[in-house]
C-alpha positions in Angstrom: 105.0 124.0 46.3 104.4 127.5 45.0 106.1 130.8 46.2 103.6 133.7 46.6 103.8 137.2 48.0 102.6 137.5 51.6 100.0 140.1 50.7 98.3 137.6 48.4 98.0 134.8 50.9 94.5 135.9 52.0 93.2 135.6 48.5 94.8 132.2 48.0 93.5 130.9 51.3 89.9 131.9 50.5 90.2 130.0 47.2 91.7 126.9 48.9 89.2 126.7 51.8 86.1 126.7 49.7 83.0 126.1 51.9 84.3 124.9 55.3 81.6 122.9 57.2 83.5 122.0 60.4 86.9 122.5 62.2 88.4 119.3 60.8 87.9 120.5 57.2 89.3 123.9 58.3 92.4 122.3 59.9 93.0 119.9 57.0 92.7 122.6 54.3 94.7 125.2 56.3 97.6 122.8 56.8 97.4 121.8 53.1 97.5 125.5 52.2 100.6 125.9 54.4 102.3 123.1 52.7 101.4 124.2 49.2 102.1 127.9 49.4 105.4 129.3 50.7 106.5 132.9 51.1 110.2 132.0 50.4 111.9 129.1 48.9 114.2 128.3 51.9 113.7 129.3 55.6 116.7 130.1 57.7 114.7 129.1 60.8 111.3 127.5 61.2 109.9 130.6 63.1 110.0 132.5 59.8 106.8 130.7 58.7 104.8 128.7 61.3 101.3 127.8 62.4 99.4 128.5 65.6 96.1 127.1 66.8 94.2 128.6 69.6 90.7 128.5 71.1 88.6 129.9 73.8 85.5 131.9 74.6 86.0 135.7 74.2 84.0 138.9 74.3 86.0 141.4 72.4 83.0 143.7 71.6 81.1 143.8 74.9 78.1 142.3 73.1 78.5 138.7 74.5 81.1 136.1 74.1 81.7 133.7 71.2 83.7 130.5 71.2 86.5 131.0 68.7 88.5 128.1 67.1 91.4 129.8 65.3 94.2 128.7 63.0 96.9 131.3 62.3 99.9 131.3 60.0 102.6 133.7 61.1 105.5 134.7 59.0 108.3 137.3 59.1 108.2 140.4 57.0 111.7 140.8 55.4 113.6 143.8 56.9 110.9 144.5 59.5 110.4 143.8 63.2 106.8 143.0 62.6 105.2 139.7 61.6 102.2 139.1 59.3 99.4 136.8 60.6 96.9 135.1 58.3 94.1 133.9 60.6 91.1 131.7 60.0 88.6 131.8 62.8 85.5 129.7 63.2 82.9 131.2 65.6 80.3 129.2 67.7 77.7 130.1 70.3 79.3 129.5 73.7 76.3 127.4 74.8 77.5 124.7 72.5 80.8 124.5 74.3 80.1 125.2 77.9 82.9 126.0 80.3 86.3 125.5 78.6 89.8 126.7 79.4 91.5 128.5 76.5 94.3 126.6 74.8 97.0 127.1 72.1 100.1 125.7 70.6 102.6 126.5 67.8 103.5 124.0 65.1 107.1 124.5 66.0 106.4 122.9 69.4 106.2 119.6 67.6 108.8 117.6 65.6 106.3 116.9 62.7 103.4 118.8 61.4 101.1 115.8 61.6 102.0 115.5 65.4 100.7 119.0 65.8 97.5 118.3 63.9 96.9 115.1 65.9 97.4 117.1 69.1 94.8 119.7 68.0 92.3 116.9 67.2 92.8 115.5 70.7 91.9 118.7 72.5 88.6 119.3 74.2 88.1 122.5 72.3 88.3 120.6 69.0 86.2 117.7 70.1 83.4 119.9 71.3 82.9 121.4 67.9 84.0 118.4 65.8 81.4 118.0 63.0 79.5 121.2 63.9 79.1 123.9 61.2 80.3 127.3 62.6 78.0 130.2 62.9 80.5 132.5 61.2 83.9 132.1 59.5 86.4 135.0 59.2 89.7 135.3 57.4 92.0 138.1 58.3 95.5 139.2 57.3 97.2 141.7 59.8 100.5 142.9 61.1 101.4 142.1 64.7 
């Protein structure tokens, strides 16, 4: 385990991810990154540094929707009401997916991290893109 400053997480994530070929690689490497790099030595509560997965088909630009498979790490900013979110999004053409209801869950909804990852792998949104290389991958660090 290594402690790093939150503003350096994006750089470290890019390095750890390497060339992601599918959502299973993305999930495994994102969770490994979460376990390897911490923003503080001890958390007072688990909501200070937690993971979110979410997926769905969205059209944020008005230029046609994309299916998004997203993994986000959210952590508190000391002495601030805001959070930082480090997001990894895999984009796919919606035709590959078909109709699908959006879904999400926080890692803190499960007793163990491996239960959360098993849950993700059991969802229809994961199964529909399992083994498929995304059209685009984006990493973003932003305040909430």
